[in-house]
GULO-557887 format. One record per residue (C-alpha): x, y, z; residue in one letter. Coordinates in steps of 0.02 Angstrom, whole numbers, padded with zeros to 5 digits, always signed. Example, Ala and Ser with C-alpha at 12.3 -4.5 7.8 and 13.67 -1.06 7.14 Angstrom:
BEGIN
+00615-00225+00390A
+00684-00053+00357S
//
This chain:
BEGIN
+00890+01491-00938M
+00903+01391-01099T
+00769+01262-01128G
+00688+01304-00963Y
+00511+01229-00956P
+00419+01389-00913Y
+00253+01323-00978R
+00265+01166-00872S
+00308+01269-00719L
+00159+01384-00751V
+00046+01232-00766G
+00118+01162-00603W
+00088+01326-00512I
-00091+01334-00579A
-00122+01156-00520A
-00058+01199-00345L
-00169+01353-00339V
-00322+01253-00391L
-00282+01117-00263A
-00266+01248-00126W
-00432+01327-00173L
-00517+01157-00177A
-00449+01084-00015F
-00379+01223+00095S
-00464+01387+00054S
-00559+01469+00198P
-00665+01572+00079W
-00838+01539+00012R
-00869+01423-00134A
-00918+01569-00247T
-00755+01660-00214W
-00656+01499-00237N
-00740+01469-00405L
-00703+01647-00465L
-00522+01636-00407L
-00502+01466-00492A
-00567+01537-00656L
-00450+01685-00640F
-00301+01570-00604A
-00342+01462-00755I
-00359+01614-00868A
-00195+01688-00803L
-00104+01522-00828A
-00168+01505-01005L
-00116+01683-01045A
+00059+01652-00972A
+00077+01491-01071I
+00023+01581-01230A
+00149+01721-01200V
+00289+01596-01163A
+00246+01502-01323T
+00254+01661-01427L
+00420+01713-01349L
+00492+01539-01377L
+00444+01544-01560R
+00516+01719-01579A
+00682+01662-01503R
+00689+01513-01618R
+00656+01621-01771R
+00788+01748-01717A
+00923+01615-01695A
+00871+01501-01837Q
+00998+01563-01965Q
+01151+01547-01852E
+01092+01384-01776L
+01067+01304-01947L
+01241+01360-01998A
+01316+01288-01838V
+01223+01124-01860K
+01276+01109-02040A
+01458+01131-01990S
+01462+01033-01828L
+01320+00908-01823D
+01438+00772-01882A
+01553+00801-01733L
+01532+00697-01575P
+01446+00781-01429G
+01602+00782-01320D
+01697+00883-01452I
+01556+01009-01457R
+01571+01034-01270R
+01761+01028-01257N
+01791+01151-01398T
+01768+01333-01346P
+01616+01416-01427L
+01638+01602-01454V
+01509+01727-01514L
+01595+01857-01622A
+01510+02027-01627V
+01550+02196-01701G
+01518+02310-01849D
+01444+02206-01990A
+01545+02307-02119T
+01707+02322-02021G
+01824+02201-01934A
+01687+02070-01910L
+01655+02060-02097A
+01841+02051-02137R
+01864+01911-02010A
+01720+01802-02072F
+01690+01855-02252G
+01522+01782-02303E
+01525+01641-02175A
+01422+01635-02016L
+01530+01503-01932V
+01717+01478-01930R
+01808+01332-01852I
+01989+01354-01801T
+02107+01249-01699G
+02062+01351-01547T
+01875+01378-01550A
+01711+01376-01643I
+01670+01555-01695W
+01490+01608-01729V
+01460+01777-01809R
+01323+01892-01740I
+01288+02053-01836D
+01133+02116-01744D
+01139+02155-01556P
+00955+02111-01536T
+00989+01931-01588R
+01136+01897-01473L
+01032+01835-01326A
+00926+01721-01436H
+01077+01644-01521V
+01166+01616-01355A
+01009+01535-01285D
+00989+01421-01437A
+01173+01370-01437L
+01165+01324-01254K
+01018+01211-01289H
+01108+01137-01440W
+01260+01094-01334R
+01156+01007-01200G
+01161+01144-01067G
+01336+01213-01100Q
+01321+01390-01162G
+01443+01498-01261P
+01612+01514-01177D
+01646+01695-01224A
+01594+01844-01329V
+01729+01919-01439A
+01699+02100-01485C
+01799+02138-01645L
+01828+02324-01667I
+01914+02407-01814G
+01999+02564-01750A
+02008+02640-01925D
+01823+02620-01963Q
+01757+02762-01855T
+01788+02947-01846N
+01642+02995-01732D
+01662+02962-01545G
+01476+02977-01508G
+01427+02850-01640V
+01562+02729-01580L
+01512+02747-01398N
+01327+02719-01437A
+01366+02563-01538A
+01475+02491-01400L
+01343+02523-01268R
+01213+02434-01375R
+01327+02283-01380W
+01355+02296-01193R
+01167+02292-01164S
+01151+02145-01283A
+01288+02050-01190I
+01195+02081-01027G
+01035+02010-01101E
+01131+01860-01167A
+01205+01831-00994S
+01032+01831-00918R
+00970+01711-01053A
+01112+01588-01021T
+01111+01607-00832G
+01292+01665-00809Y
+01400+01817-00849A
+01475+01792-01021L
+01663+01830-01025P
+01703+01967-01151V
+01858+01976-01259C
+01890+02148-01334V
+01998+02132-01491A
+02053+02295-01574V
+02124+02304-01751Y
+02223+02444-01829A
+02289+02449-02007E
+02466+02490-02058E
+02520+02531-02234A
+02707+02495-02215N
+02756+02315-02221G
+02849+02227-02080A
+02975+02087-02077P
+02853+01972-01986D
+02671+01958-01945D
+02614+02064-01799C
+02566+01960-01647P
+02420+01992-01531W
+02475+02097-01384L
+02360+02089-01235G
+02309+01999-01078V
+02180+01866-01037A
+02124+01781-00879G
+01980+01724-00774T
+01962+01884-00673D
+01883+02040-00743S
+02015+02159-00809L
+02015+02346-00772H
+02041+02477-00906S
+02166+02576-00804D
+02283+02426-00798E
+02268+02364-00975L
+02364+02503-01062A
+02515+02476-00949A
+02510+02288-00973L
+02502+02303-01162V
+02641+02433-01161A
+02752+02309-01069A
+02712+02176-01199R
+02752+02300-01339A
+02919+02342-01259Q
+02963+02157-01249Q
+02913+02138-01432Y
+03028+02280-01484A
+03176+02219-01380Q
+03165+02045-01457A
+03205+02113-01630A
+03371+02083-01717V
+03469+02241-01762P
+03408+02241-01942A
+03226+02238-01887D
+03243+02350-01736R
+03183+02513-01815E
+03029+02434-01895A
+02985+02346-01734R
+03009+02503-01631L
+02889+02597-01745H
+02764+02453-01734R
+02782+02443-01544A
+02747+02630-01531A
+02592+02614-01639R
+02533+02463-01536L
+02560+02559-01375D
+02460+02706-01443A
+02325+02588-01504L
+02313+02505-01331A
+02305+02673-01242R
+02172+02737-01362W
+02068+02579-01342A
+02083+02583-01153A
+02020+02762-01149G
+01893+02762-01291A
+01824+02585-01298L
+01832+02498-01129L
+01734+02630-01029P
+01582+02594-01136A
+01588+02413-01073F
+01628+02440-00889V
+01567+02614-00838D
+01403+02637-00745G
+01275+02774-00770D
+01315+02913-00889R
+01204+03058-00938D
+01062+02984-00836G
+01048+02828-00946Y
+01093+02656-00884R
+01159+02530-01009H
+01151+02377-00898G
+01280+02299-00784R
+01464+02313-00822A
+01529+02180-00941A
+01649+02047-00879H
+01808+02092-00976I
+01910+01931-00974A
+02030+01968-01118A
+02096+02122-01208F
+02214+02131-01355G
+02272+02240-01499V
+02348+02197-01666I
+02409+02284-01823L
+02357+02214-01990I
+02408+02257-02166A
+02288+02380-02239G
+02249+02559-02277F
+02237+02670-02122P
+02120+02818-02121A
+02198+02987-02085A
+02039+03060-02007D
+01995+02917-01890S
+01989+02936-01701L
+02142+02825-01686L
+02239+02930-01813A
+02205+03090-01718R
+02250+03009-01551F
+02411+02933-01622T
+02465+03097-01696G
+02443+03186-01532Q
+02522+03050-01424A
+02669+02991-01530T
+02692+03118-01670A
+02691+02971-01789L
+02605+03018-01951A
+02483+02895-02027R
+02479+02901-02217T
+02304+02886-02286A
+02286+02759-02424T
+02140+02680-02513E
+02100+02500-02551G
+02045+02340-02470L
+02148+02281-02322G
+02197+02106-02273A
+02075+01992-02180P
+02068+02015-01992C
+02137+01869-01893P
+02028+01802-01754L
+02094+01832-01578P
+02134+01650-01545E
+02280+01681-01424P
+02166+01785-01313L
+02031+01650-01307I
+02148+01510-01253R
+02159+01573-01074D
+01969+01589-01050I
+01901+01437-00959A
+01764+01330-01034L
+01592+01353-00962Q
+01523+01207-00861P
+01367+01114-00913V
+01213+01189-00830R
+01070+01065-00838R
+00895+01136-00844V
+00803+00991-00763V
+00882+01008-00588P
+00842+01194-00586H
+00665+01164-00645A
+00638+01027-00516L
+00708+01140-00380A
+00590+01279-00430H
+00443+01159-00437A
+00486+01095-00263F
+00500+01274-00200A
+00325+01312-00265W
+00263+01151-00186L
+00339+01202-00020A
+00258+01373-00037L
+00089+01293-00074A
+00110+01178+00077F
+00150+01327+00189C
-00005+01416+00122A
-00109+01261+00157A
-00039+01250+00334C
-00077+01434+00364A
-00255+01413+00300A
-00280+01256+00406S
-00214+01342+00563A
-00324+01494+00532W
-00481+01389+00503Q
-00447+01279+00654N
-00427+01433+00761R
-00591+01500+00692A
-00676+01332+00729L
-00614+01327+00908V
-00660+01509+00936T
-00835+01484+00866R
-00873+01329+00970I
-00797+01405+01127T
-00903+01561+01105D
-01059+01455+01077D
-01026+01360+01239M
-00992+01521+01334A
-01152+01598+01267R
-01254+01446+01322Y
-01177+01446+01496R
-01213+01632+01518A
-01403+01610+01496I
-01497+01592+01660E
-01606+01436+01682P
-01765+01538+01696E
-01742+01599+01516H
-01775+01428+01446D
-01824+01484+01271A
-01656+01570+01246A
-01568+01420+01323R
-01654+01304+01200L
-01598+01411+01052D
-01419+01410+01116A
-01431+01223+01149L
-01479+01193+00967Q
-01320+01282+00915V
-01221+01175+01036I
-01298+01018+00961K
-01253+01072+00785R
-01074+01100+00842D
-01072+00928+00923R
-01141+00845+00766D
-01008+00931+00662E
-00866+00869+00773L
-00941+00695+00782E
-00943+00689+00592Q
-00759+00738+00589Y
-00722+00602+00718A
-00811+00466+00619S
-00781+00515+00437A
-00612+00600+00456G
-00554+00779+00467V
-00573+00874+00301P
-00411+00934+00218P
-00448+01115+00259R
-00436+01073+00445L
-00303+00937+00436A
-00113+00946+00421L
-00095+00922+00608G
-00186+01079+00662F
-00355+01002+00709Y
-00403+01039+00890R
-00587+00991+00891G
-00574+00822+00983A
-00562+00895+01160P
-00710+01009+01124L
-00822+00861+01081L
-00815+00798+01261T
-00865+00969+01327Q
-01009+00983+01204L
-01076+00812+01251N
-01067+00859+01435A
-01166+01020+01406L
-01301+00931+01305V
-01318+00794+01435A
-01325+00918+01579A
-01472+01016+01510Y
-01624+01007+01623Q
-01788+01086+01569P
-01866+01205+01697P
-02001+01142+01812A
-02173+01159+01732P
-02282+01300+01799P
-02420+01253+01921P
-02575+01203+01825S
-02692+01295+01941T
-02668+01431+02070I
-02805+01433+02201E
-02848+01593+02296L
-02962+01606+02448D
-03107+01722+02411S
-03119+01783+02591L
-02940+01849+02581S
-02986+01950+02426L
-03169+02001+02442F
-03294+02047+02577R
-03445+01936+02595S
-03564+01959+02450G
-03446+02084+02362S
-03346+02072+02199A
-03233+02220+02239A
-03055+02179+02289L
-03010+02217+02469N
-02874+02344+02507P
-02710+02251+02529G
-02762+02105+02419S
-02614+02143+02305N
-02502+02041+02419R
-02611+01889+02390V
-02616+01913+02201L
-02429+01947+02180F
-02382+01763+02167G
-02513+01735+02032A
-02451+01891+01940L
-02270+01825+01936E
-02329+01660+01866T
-02428+01746+01728V
-02283+01860+01683K
-02160+01714+01678A
-02267+01626+01548H
-02326+01755+01422P
-02354+01618+01294D
-02493+01541+01402K
-02672+01601+01409R
-02754+01627+01578V
-02921+01557+01634L
-02993+01639+01793V
-03136+01537+01869A
-03241+01590+02020G
-03325+01468+02142H
-03444+01491+02292S
-03525+01387+02428D
-03707+01331+02427S
-03772+01463+02547V
-03896+01580+02467G
-03979+01586+02296N
-03885+01481+02166P
-03909+01611+02028N
-03843+01748+02140T
-03694+01641+02187N
-03661+01608+02000L
-03661+01793+01957R
-03553+01835+02108L
-03422+01703+02063S
-03411+01769+01886E
-03397+01950+01945A
-03256+01904+02063R
-03165+01815+01921A
-03184+01971+01814A
-03110+02081+01952S
-02957+01971+01967I
-02941+01962+01778R
-02940+02152+01765D
-02810+02170+01901W
-02693+02041+01823L
-02710+02113+01648A
-02671+02287+01711D
-02525+02232+01820A
-02448+02116+01688A
-02475+02234+01542G
-02570+02103+01444L
-02727+02127+01340P
-02894+02067+01409L
-02906+01945+01264T
-02761+01852+01345H
-02881+01805+01487F
-03044+01712+01503A
-03165+01711+01650I
-03289+01582+01706Q
-03413+01584+01851G
-03464+01414+01919Y
-03557+01464+02076G
-03584+01312+02187D
-03585+01186+02046T
-03406+01124+02073R
-03376+01107+02260P
-03212+01041+02328K
-03287+00987+02493A
-03456+00957+02571A
-03556+01116+02609N
-03630+01046+02772D
-03482+01108+02875T
-03404+01278+02894E
-03233+01212+02842A
-03306+01136+02685G
-03399+01295+02639R
-03238+01397+02665A
-03143+01281+02548A
-03276+01301+02414N
-03267+01491+02417R
-03116+01510+02301R
-03046+01581+02138V
-02940+01467+02025E
-02812+01538+01901I
-02761+01411+01768T
-02625+01431+01632L
-02672+01345+01471V
-02579+01333+01303P
-02635+01453+01170D
-02699+01348+01026C
-02688+01496+00909R
-02496+01485+00917D
-02496+01304+00864G
-02488+01228+01040H
-02612+01088+01025R
-02525+00955+01128E
-02623+01002+01285D
-02795+01058+01229R
-02887+01041+01395S
-02846+01071+01575I
-02966+01027+01715S
-03101+00989+01589G
-03091+01159+01501H
-03043+01175+01318S
-02894+01290+01289A
-02978+01355+01131C
-03151+01370+01202S
-03132+01552+01253F
-03091+01702+01147Q
//
């Protein structure tokens, strides 16, 4: 498309990519940075390539464009657009050279003709001329072919297919299929009473080679019948040669423009043949040309070979008149449409990223809540860890509610507001477990015989409750203290109370699977009575063993350093 702002569009696409990475990307910042650098490098490379191609196109079309400007710059812009602009192509030493001479541009009453000698430059010239005419490209391509200039069918076919490929590239450059006018010249040595007219057909629809020969033959017959009696013989001979020329061109030239694959090589899409004509010009026909051989076989008319320079070739103006002018095709609307399409694509990508990230957010918070609910209350440490996660989720949603939803979660896909209520309810409903009993008191008579430190058979039932408490709090250290009444020797009572504490300590350590260093024992004898020892009930109350759970100061628990007057760090 002529003058299309490829570099601006590349910059626009790069800006959309960077905006998406900055505001909508679900990936990590490192990946976003790497992708942004890659996008910038790719955009710069594309802009550099587009700049080089643009300069190459300008250089390739510079000669013809300067010639056109020199001839037509003084004309008003409406005349430039209302006058057909035709690109004339063909053999640089044949009919094309005889039609233009040394000029690159010819202006006739019918059209502006621009000469193109090299097939590789056709697309560049067409592109430049469209830009020069403000979005209105060339109206047609006229292929001027001298039938007497070739005697090798393979060379002719290869040259025509190169031009066909060049016309296809020019059509892609201008954005529409360029109409093609095939004008065929043949030379005649014998003079005629009048100038030979162009015989052919032209129209808006693509013409087919199998119809053209018959159409031209009908025109030739009309030309011969219009002759006066004195001119009839000359016109009949000319009509026969024109009919042979048309049939030869339809069979030898047109297939190269309209046929598809041949010999496994594709020469582009079929050309849009909008006009076809033949003409005889004064000159010196070649006896060994392809046309001469075909004419001799088809009509038995001999062509006398002569030498010299023939007359100039007339341009096929009558064939061009029926080809419609091309409309103006502005670049800006197309570029804006493409920019809007890329914007819509970027918006769809942002919506997809937002929906995906919102779904991930809802799934994560829902899973966190489900994990917290699944933890039993007795596993308070695990519940506290899960509760911290719940609080972080709540803080995140509260930040979104107060400061606004970030762009990566916005665009109407945010679904975090209902979850905030559920998170607040879970945090508010948390209740810490009841603290363990500070001291478990066991009756010595239920565990030991009088005066003995050995556990009685069946005492396990009495110690089971204490064992469960110890096992439920492995982070606490255990102090086992023995007490006695005042009956007997105080020293003996002291040693007995300590021995009983050691027996219970050993049983608990073995049953709980804890090391002995987790426990401490203390014998108090009768020094810490609970009741008066002057009654049997009081002495029974004083004969006891107390099991106390205390924080382990070695693990950093220093908030409760003493229980019942005993230092938590006083035993090792």
